[in-house]
C-alpha positions in Angstrom: 22.3 131.6 159.6 21.0 135.1 159.9 17.8 135.9 158.0 18.7 139.5 157.2 22.2 140.8 156.8 22.7 144.4 157.6 25.9 144.9 155.5 26.3 143.1 152.2 27.7 143.7 148.7 26.3 143.0 145.3 28.8 141.9 142.6 27.7 142.4 139.0 29.7 141.0 136.1 29.1 141.3 132.4 30.9 138.4 130.6 31.2 136.7 127.2 28.4 134.2 126.6 29.1 130.9 128.3 31.2 132.2 131.1 28.3 132.8 133.6 27.5 129.1 134.2 31.2 128.3 134.6 31.7 131.0 137.3 28.4 130.1 139.0 29.5 126.4 139.2 32.8 127.6 140.8 30.9 129.7 143.4 28.8 126.7 144.4 31.7 124.3 144.6 34.4 126.6 146.1 32.3 128.9 148.3 29.0 127.2 148.8 27.3 130.3 147.3 24.0 129.2 145.8 22.3 132.6 145.4 24.2 133.7 142.2 22.0 134.5 139.2 23.0 134.8 135.6 21.0 135.7 132.6 21.7 136.5 128.9 21.8 139.9 127.4 22.7 141.4 124.0 25.1 144.2 123.6 27.1 146.1 121.1 30.6 147.4 121.5 31.7 150.9 120.9 33.0 150.1 117.4 29.7 148.6 116.2 28.7 151.9 114.4 31.6 151.3 112.1 30.8 147.6 111.6 27.0 147.8 111.5 24.2 146.4 113.7 25.3 142.8 112.9 28.1 143.2 115.4 25.8 142.6 118.4 27.1 140.1 120.9 25.4 137.9 123.4 26.6 138.4 127.0 26.1 136.7 130.3 25.3 138.9 133.3 26.2 137.4 136.6 24.9 138.9 139.9 25.7 137.6 143.4 25.1 139.1 146.8 27.6 138.2 149.5 28.5 139.3 153.1 30.8 142.3 153.2 33.6 140.3 154.9 33.7 137.8 152.0 33.0 140.3 149.2 36.6 141.1 148.2 37.6 137.4 148.2 34.6 136.5 146.0 35.2 139.5 143.7 38.8 138.4 143.1 37.7 134.8 142.5 35.2 135.9 139.8 37.8 138.2 138.3 40.4 135.5 137.9 38.0 132.6 137.0 36.3 134.8 134.4 39.7 135.9 133.0 38.6 139.5 133.2 42.3 140.6 133.1 42.1 139.7 129.4 40.9 142.5 127.0 37.3 142.1 125.9 36.5 139.5 128.5 34.0 141.6 130.4 33.6 144.1 133.2 32.5 143.9 136.8 31.6 146.1 139.7 30.6 145.9 143.3 28.0 148.0 145.1 26.7 148.2 148.7 23.5 146.6 149.8 22.2 148.1 153.0 20.1 145.0 153.8 20.0 141.5 152.3 17.3 139.0 153.0 18.8 135.5 152.9 16.4 133.0 151.3 17.0 129.3 151.6 15.0 126.3 150.4 13.9 123.9 153.1 15.6 120.6 153.5 13.8 117.6 151.9 13.2 116.0 155.3 11.2 119.0 156.3 8.8 118.6 153.4 8.0 115.0 154.2 6.7 115.7 157.7 
């Protein structure tokens, strides 16, 4: 595996709370992608000024960096698995990464030597 990729993409997705771990599990099982990160954030929708500050919602933010040749396939996978074609189920975008350092944990056998 290459240590530094010269051409990669970053996929960022803002989802309803609880969807991030579901998508991350799918990325691991279906693509072998283990470098996805997700974290929680709080946001308000554009109608919150009418409803009041109590309308804040917790969101999952999922970020994954992939090789450019797999980026469209992974993007489509996240879109469908996260049901982003349903209104109010989130938003996602993809941006270019000029360089990506690939980090990998050592195998357990390497640690025992």
